TORMAR-230451 format. One line per field, with one value per residue: x, y, z of N, C-alpha, C in turn; residue number from 1. Coordinates in nm, 2 decimals, padded with zeros to 4 digits, m for minus. Example, Ala and Ser with C-alpha at 12.3 -4.5 7.8 and 13.67 -1.06 7.14 Angstrom:
TORMAR-230451
nx <- [01.32  01.28]
ny <- [m00.57  m00.22]
nz <- [00.78  00.71]
cax <- [01.23  01.37]
cay <- [m00.45  m00.11]
caz <- [00.78  00.71]
cx <- [01.32  01.29]
cy <- [m00.33  00.00]
cz <- [00.78  00.79]
k <- [1  2]
//
This chain:
TORMAR-230451
nx <- [10.84  10.90  11.18  11.30  11.22  11.37  11.31  11.28  11.21  11.05  10.98  10.70  10.77  10.80  10.99  10.94  10.69  10.60  10.64  10.45  10.22  10.26  10.24  09.97  09.82  09.58  09.33  09.37  09.45  09.21  08.89  08.94  09.04  09.29  09.41  09.27  09.05  09.01  09.06  08.87  08.54  08.21  08.02  08.22  08.43  08.30  08.24  08.49  08.66  08.90  09.07  09.06  09.10  09.36  09.50  09.46  09.60  09.85  09.90  09.93  10.17  10.34  10.34  10.53  10.45  10.44  10.25  10.27  10.44  10.63  10.69  10.96  11.07  11.34  11.39  11.14  10.82  10.61  10.43  10.23  10.18  09.97  10.04  10.00  09.99  09.70  09.52  09.53  09.34  09.03  08.79  08.82  08.79  08.52  08.41  08.19  08.27  08.55  08.63  08.84  09.00  09.11  09.27  09.54  09.84  09.84  09.97  09.82  09.76  09.61  09.57  09.65  09.81  09.89  10.07  09.92  10.04  10.22  10.09  10.00  10.25  10.36  10.42  10.27  10.31  10.58  10.56  10.42  10.61  10.80  10.66  10.63  10.90  10.93  10.75  10.87  11.11  11.02  10.95  10.72  10.50  10.30  10.15  09.88  09.62  09.36  09.25  09.08  08.90  08.82  08.67  08.62  08.75  08.82  08.78  09.05  08.98  08.81  08.96  09.13  09.23  09.40  09.48  09.38  09.56  09.80  09.87  09.90  10.12  10.31  10.35  10.16  09.90  09.57  09.35  09.09  08.75  08.48  08.32  08.23  08.40  08.60  08.85  09.07  09.40  09.72  10.06  10.30  10.57  10.88  11.03  11.35  11.47  11.38  11.13  10.78  10.53  10.19]
ny <- [12.64  12.37  12.34  12.38  12.16  11.94  11.70  11.35  11.08  10.76  10.44  10.25  09.96  09.63  09.66  09.92  09.92  09.95  10.22  10.32  10.24  10.39  10.65  10.65  10.59  10.50  10.53  10.46  10.65  10.78  10.73  10.45  10.37  10.29  10.35  10.20  10.27  10.32  10.08  09.89  09.82  09.97  09.79  09.63  09.79  09.94  09.74  09.65  09.82  09.96  09.72  09.51  09.63  09.73  09.49  09.40  09.59  09.55  09.29  09.34  09.49  09.30  09.12  09.23  09.44  09.79  10.03  10.30  10.61  10.71  11.01  11.16  11.34  11.44  11.18  11.08  10.96  11.17  11.21  11.08  10.93  10.78  10.59  10.41  10.19  10.26  10.05  09.92  10.02  09.96  10.10  10.35  10.29  10.26  10.49  10.76  11.03  11.03  10.85  10.66  10.86  10.78  10.51  10.49  10.38  10.45  10.59  10.63  10.88  10.86  10.93  11.13  11.17  11.37  11.42  11.57  11.81  11.88  11.98  12.21  12.30  12.26  12.00  11.82  11.90  11.84  11.56  11.49  11.55  11.37  11.14  11.15  11.11  10.85  10.70  10.74  10.61  10.35  10.31  10.43  10.65  10.84  11.03  11.05  11.25  11.32  11.57  11.79  12.07  12.34  12.65  12.69  12.65  12.32  12.05  11.83  11.54  11.56  11.63  11.43  11.33  11.53  11.87  12.10  12.31  12.22  12.03  12.19  12.34  12.15  12.11  11.97  11.93  12.02  11.79  11.70  11.74  11.64  11.71  12.00  12.05  11.85  11.79  11.62  11.57  11.56  11.46  11.45  11.24  11.33  11.18  11.00  11.11  11.36  11.39  11.41  11.21  11.10]
nz <- [09.61  09.37  09.34  09.59  09.72  09.63  09.47  09.39  09.17  09.15  09.00  09.11  09.27  09.40  09.61  09.69  09.80  10.07  10.11  09.94  10.07  10.30  10.21  10.10  10.33  10.59  10.46  10.20  10.01  09.90  10.01  10.02  09.78  09.67  09.43  09.23  09.09  08.81  08.71  08.77  08.69  08.75  08.98  09.06  09.15  09.36  09.54  09.62  09.76  09.99  10.19  10.01  09.76  09.81  09.82  09.56  09.41  09.51  09.42  09.15  09.15  09.26  09.05  08.89  08.73  08.67  08.81  08.84  08.95  09.23  09.41  09.59  09.87  10.05  10.12  10.18  10.09  09.90  09.69  09.42  09.10  08.87  08.59  08.30  08.01  07.82  07.79  08.03  08.19  08.21  08.27  08.14  07.87  07.85  07.92  07.87  07.85  07.85  07.66  07.43  07.18  06.95  06.78  06.85  07.02  07.35  07.65  07.96  08.20  08.50  08.77  09.05  09.37  09.63  09.92  10.20  10.33  10.13  09.92  09.65  09.57  09.33  09.28  09.13  08.86  08.83  08.87  08.64  08.44  08.51  08.46  08.18  08.11  08.21  08.05  07.80  07.83  07.83  07.58  07.49  07.30  07.31  07.56  07.77  07.94  08.18  08.30  08.54  08.45  08.58  08.69  08.95  09.28  09.39  09.62  09.70  09.65  09.44  09.22  09.14  08.91  08.82  08.74  08.47  08.44  08.55  08.36  08.14  08.21  08.21  07.94  07.80  07.55  07.48  07.33  07.29  07.40  07.56  07.75  07.94  08.16  08.15  07.98  07.74  07.74  07.57  07.54  07.30  07.25  07.12  06.84  06.81  06.59  06.58  06.47  06.50  06.64  06.57]
cax <- [10.83  10.96  11.33  11.33  11.19  11.47  11.23  11.32  11.10  11.09  10.87  10.65  10.81  10.78  11.08  10.89  10.55  10.58  10.64  10.32  10.13  10.28  10.18  09.83  09.76  09.47  09.22  09.40  09.45  09.08  08.78  08.99  09.05  09.42  09.43  09.21  08.92  09.00  09.08  08.75  08.41  08.09  08.01  08.35  08.50  08.23  08.24  08.62  08.74  08.97  09.18  09.06  09.17  09.50  09.56  09.46  09.71  09.98  09.92  09.98  10.31  10.41  10.36  10.63  10.39  10.46  10.13  10.30  10.57  10.63  10.78  11.02  11.14  11.42  11.37  11.00  10.72  10.52  10.34  10.21  10.11  09.94  10.06  10.02  09.92  09.55  09.45  09.53  09.23  08.90  08.69  08.84  08.73  08.37  08.37  08.13  08.34  08.69  08.65  08.95  08.97  09.16  09.32  09.68  09.88  09.86  09.99  09.73  09.78  09.47  09.55  09.75  09.79  10.00  10.06  09.85  10.12  10.30  10.01  10.01  10.39  10.41  10.47  10.19  10.37  10.70  10.52  10.39  10.74  10.86  10.58  10.67  11.03  10.91  10.69  10.97  11.21  10.96  10.92  10.59  10.51  10.19  10.11  09.74  09.57  09.22  09.23  08.96  08.92  08.71  08.71  08.60  08.83  08.76  08.86  09.14  08.92  08.74  09.05  09.24  09.29  09.49  09.42  09.43  09.67  09.92  09.91  09.95  10.26  10.40  10.36  10.06  09.81  09.43  09.32  08.95  08.67  08.35  08.24  08.28  08.51  08.68  08.93  09.17  09.53  09.82  10.20  10.36  10.71  10.95  11.11  11.50  11.51  11.32  11.00  10.67  10.43  10.05]
cay <- [12.57  12.24  12.34  12.37  12.02  11.84  11.58  11.24  11.00  10.62  10.35  10.16  09.82  09.56  09.72  10.05  09.90  10.00  10.36  10.35  10.22  10.50  10.77  10.64  10.59  10.41  10.55  10.42  10.77  10.85  10.63  10.31  10.33  10.23  10.37  10.09  10.32  10.31  09.94  09.81  09.89  09.96  09.73  09.57  09.89  09.98  09.62  09.61  09.93  09.92  09.62  09.43  09.71  09.73  09.36  09.39  09.68  09.48  09.18  09.40  09.53  09.17  09.06  09.31  09.55  09.92  10.11  10.45  10.66  10.78  11.13  11.16  11.46  11.41  11.03  11.05  10.97  11.28  11.22  10.96  10.95  10.65  10.60  10.28  10.19  10.28  09.92  09.88  10.09  09.92  10.20  10.45  10.24  10.26  10.62  10.85  11.16  11.01  10.74  10.68  10.95  10.72  10.37  10.49  10.32  10.56  10.57  10.72  10.93  10.86  10.97  11.19  11.18  11.44  11.42  11.70  11.93  11.91  12.02  12.35  12.33  12.23  11.86  11.75  11.93  11.76  11.42  11.48  11.55  11.24  11.03  11.15  11.04  10.71  10.64  10.75  10.50  10.23  10.30  10.49  10.77  10.93  11.03  11.12  11.27  11.36  11.66  11.87  12.21  12.41  12.78  12.69  12.56  12.20  11.97  11.73  11.42  11.58  11.65  11.32  11.31  11.64  12.00  12.14  12.41  12.15  11.96  12.29  12.38  12.04  12.12  11.89  12.00  11.97  11.73  11.67  11.78  11.58  11.77  12.13  12.05  11.73  11.78  11.52  11.63  11.47  11.50  11.36  11.23  11.34  11.06  11.03  11.20  11.49  11.39  11.40  11.11  11.13]
caz <- [09.48  09.37  09.35  09.73  09.77  09.59  09.45  09.31  09.13  09.13  08.97  09.22  09.26  09.53  09.70  09.74  09.83  10.20  10.09  09.88  10.18  10.39  10.14  10.09  10.46  10.62  10.37  10.07  09.94  09.90  10.01  10.01  09.64  09.64  09.28  09.15  09.04  08.67  08.67  08.81  08.65  08.82  09.12  09.09  09.23  09.49  09.63  09.65  09.81  10.12  10.19  09.88  09.66  09.84  09.78  09.41  09.36  09.55  09.33  09.03  09.17  09.28  08.92  08.82  08.65  08.73  08.79  08.85  09.01  09.36  09.43  09.72  09.91  10.17  10.14  10.23  09.98  09.91  09.58  09.34  08.97  08.80  08.45  08.24  07.89  07.84  07.80  08.17  08.25  08.14  08.29  08.04  07.74  07.86  07.97  07.77  07.84  07.84  07.58  07.34  07.07  06.83  06.82  06.87  07.15  07.44  07.79  08.03  08.34  08.55  08.91  09.13  09.51  09.69  10.06  10.23  10.35  10.02  09.80  09.60  09.56  09.20  09.27  09.02  08.74  08.83  08.85  08.50  08.36  08.54  08.39  08.04  08.10  08.23  07.93  07.69  07.86  07.81  07.44  07.46  07.21  07.34  07.70  07.77  08.07  08.18  08.41  08.56  08.41  08.65  08.74  09.09  09.36  09.43  09.71  09.63  09.60  09.31  09.11  09.15  08.78  08.80  08.69  08.34  08.45  08.57  08.24  08.05  08.26  08.17  07.80  07.73  07.47  07.47  07.20  07.28  07.51  07.54  07.86  07.96  08.26  08.14  07.86  07.72  07.70  07.52  07.52  07.20  07.27  07.00  06.80  06.81  06.47  06.59  06.41  06.60  06.59  06.61]
cx <- [10.91  11.11  11.37  11.31  11.29  11.40  11.31  11.20  11.14  10.97  10.83  10.68  10.78  10.87  11.02  10.74  10.51  10.57  10.50  10.21  10.13  10.21  10.03  09.75  09.64  09.35  09.25  09.40  09.31  08.97  08.82  09.01  09.18  09.46  09.38  09.08  08.90  09.02  08.97  08.62  08.30  08.10  08.15  08.44  08.43  08.23  08.39  08.71  08.80  09.07  09.18  09.13  09.32  09.57  09.56  09.58  09.84  10.00  09.97  10.13  10.39  10.43  10.46  10.58  10.41  10.34  10.15  10.43  10.54  10.73  10.83  11.08  11.21  11.40  11.23  10.91  10.62  10.42  10.34  10.14  10.09  09.96  10.09  09.96  09.76  09.47  09.45  09.41  09.09  08.79  08.70  08.77  08.58  08.32  08.31  08.22  08.49  08.72  08.77  08.91  09.02  09.21  09.47  09.72  09.92  09.88  09.90  09.77  09.64  09.46  09.67  09.71  09.91  09.97  10.02  09.94  10.22  10.22  10.03  10.16  10.45  10.45  10.40  10.26  10.50  10.67  10.49  10.51  10.81  10.79  10.61  10.80  11.02  10.85  10.79  11.07  11.15  10.91  10.78  10.61  10.41  10.15  09.98  09.70  09.43  09.19  09.10  08.99  08.80  08.76  08.70  08.71  08.76  08.84  08.94  09.08  08.85  08.83  09.17  09.30  09.38  09.41  09.47  09.55  09.80  09.97  09.96  10.09  10.36  10.41  10.27  09.97  09.67  09.40  09.17  08.88  08.52  08.26  08.31  08.40  08.61  08.75  09.02  09.29  09.63  09.96  10.26  10.51  10.79  11.03  11.26  11.54  11.45  11.18  10.90  10.57  10.29  09.99]
cy <- [12.44  12.23  12.32  12.23  11.92  11.71  11.48  11.15  10.85  10.54  10.27  10.02  09.76  09.62  09.84  10.04  09.96  10.15  10.40  10.34  10.34  10.63  10.76  10.63  10.49  10.42  10.51  10.53  10.84  10.74  10.49  10.27  10.26  10.24  10.26  10.14  10.30  10.16  09.85  09.89  09.86  09.90  09.67  09.66  09.91  09.86  09.58  09.72  09.88  09.81  09.53  09.50  09.72  09.60  09.35  09.47  09.61  09.36  09.23  09.43  09.40  09.10  09.13  09.41  09.68  10.01  10.26  10.48  10.73  10.90  11.13  11.30  11.43  11.26  10.99  11.06  11.08  11.29  11.09  11.00  10.81  10.67  10.46  10.29  10.19  10.15  09.86  09.93  10.07  10.03  10.32  10.41  10.26  10.39  10.70  10.97  11.14  10.89  10.77  10.77  10.89  10.58  10.37  10.43  10.44  10.52  10.67  10.75  10.94  10.91  11.03  11.18  11.25  11.45  11.57  11.82  11.96  11.96  12.17  12.39  12.30  12.08  11.79  11.78  11.85  11.61  11.40  11.47  11.41  11.12  11.03  11.08  10.89  10.64  10.64  10.63  10.37  10.22  10.36  10.61  10.88  10.92  11.11  11.14  11.33  11.45  11.72  12.01  12.29  12.55  12.78  12.60  12.44  12.12  11.86  11.60  11.44  11.61  11.55  11.29  11.43  11.76  12.03  12.23  12.33  12.08  12.07  12.33  12.27  12.02  12.01  11.98  11.94  11.91  11.70  11.72  11.74  11.63  11.90  12.13  11.93  11.71  11.66  11.59  11.52  11.54  11.40  11.36  11.24  11.21  11.10  11.12  11.33  11.50  11.37  11.30  11.16  11.24]
cz <- [09.48  09.39  09.50  09.79  09.74  09.57  09.37  09.28  09.10  09.10  09.09  09.19  09.40  09.64  09.77  09.79  09.97  10.19  10.03  09.98  10.28  10.34  10.14  10.22  10.48  10.53  10.23  09.97  09.95  09.90  09.99  09.87  09.60  09.49  09.19  09.08  08.89  08.62  08.70  08.76  08.74  08.96  09.16  09.18  09.36  09.59  09.67  09.70  09.94  10.10  10.06  09.77  09.68  09.79  09.63  09.36  09.40  09.46  09.19  09.04  09.19  09.15  08.83  08.72  08.73  08.71  08.80  08.92  09.14  09.35  09.57  09.74  10.05  10.21  10.18  10.11  10.00  09.80  09.50  09.21  08.91  08.65  08.39  08.10  07.91  07.85  07.94  08.25  08.18  08.15  08.18  07.91  07.74  07.91  07.85  07.74  07.81  07.75  07.48  07.22  06.93  06.87  06.83  07.01  07.24  07.58  07.86  08.17  08.40  08.69  08.96  09.28  09.57  09.84  10.11  10.25  10.24  09.90  09.77  09.60  09.43  09.18  09.15  08.89  08.72  08.81  08.70  08.41  08.38  08.47  08.24  08.02  08.11  08.11  07.81  07.71  07.83  07.66  07.40  07.38  07.25  07.49  07.71  07.92  08.06  08.30  08.42  08.52  08.46  08.70  08.89  09.16  09.40  09.53  09.64  09.58  09.47  09.19  09.11  09.02  08.74  08.75  08.55  08.34  08.47  08.44  08.14  08.08  08.22  08.02  07.73  07.65  07.47  07.33  07.18  07.41  07.49  07.66  07.89  08.06  08.25  08.00  07.86  07.67  07.66  07.52  07.42  07.22  07.14  06.97  06.81  06.70  06.47  06.53  06.52  06.55  06.63  06.54]
k <- [1  2  3  4  5  6  7  8  9  10  11  12  13  14  15  16  17  18  19  20  21  22  23  24  25  26  27  28  29  30  31  32  33  34  35  36  37  38  39  40  41  42  43  44  45  46  47  48  49  50  51  52  53  54  55  56  57  58  59  60  61  62  63  64  65  66  67  68  69  70  71  72  73  74  75  76  77  78  79  80  81  82  83  84  85  86  87  88  89  90  91  92  93  94  95  96  97  98  99  100  101  102  103  104  105  106  107  108  109  110  111  112  113  114  115  116  117  118  119  120  121  122  123  124  125  126  127  128  129  130  131  132  133  134  135  136  137  138  139  140  141  142  143  144  145  146  147  148  149  150  151  152  153  154  155  156  157  158  159  160  161  162  163  164  165  166  167  168  169  170  171  172  173  174  175  176  177  178  179  180  181  182  183  184  185  186  187  188  189  190  191  192  193  194  195  196  197  198]
//
């Protein structure tokens, strides 16, 4: 389990770009996506996978925007979670199944990538907790995710948005479901006075 891994979490900055490349490998995590799937609509994504997607993500990081967090074990990058304000993901706004359920300011968790030999060790849950802390530190109030909720085991590429069970373990609550297998989960960050927003 995760206690044995002694994990640490760090925002992806220019300084850590090489670690991001190391984790994502030659395939850019999956099919050359470089975690640009939710940022490019339609043909823009399919025509820009691979090195172009890598360069696009690098330019985001170079411009001092933080697209997510890296998880480390023993100094080695083992996991990734993408988390940014929902407005950073144009594809979400136009998704029939994952469209915004209200107009509140939300931070969206859109992607996970765990290094193969570190899967099934609870790292996704710890990444979710780290993402909540990251959003809290940046003044966010609502963290939202779009996991897959399926009774069948699915290959990792089909559950890149995470699993419902991981979100539940990280204390997220389901708030909407426009498709049988694609719920929307939220975590409401308590205000300093103990009040809850949303």
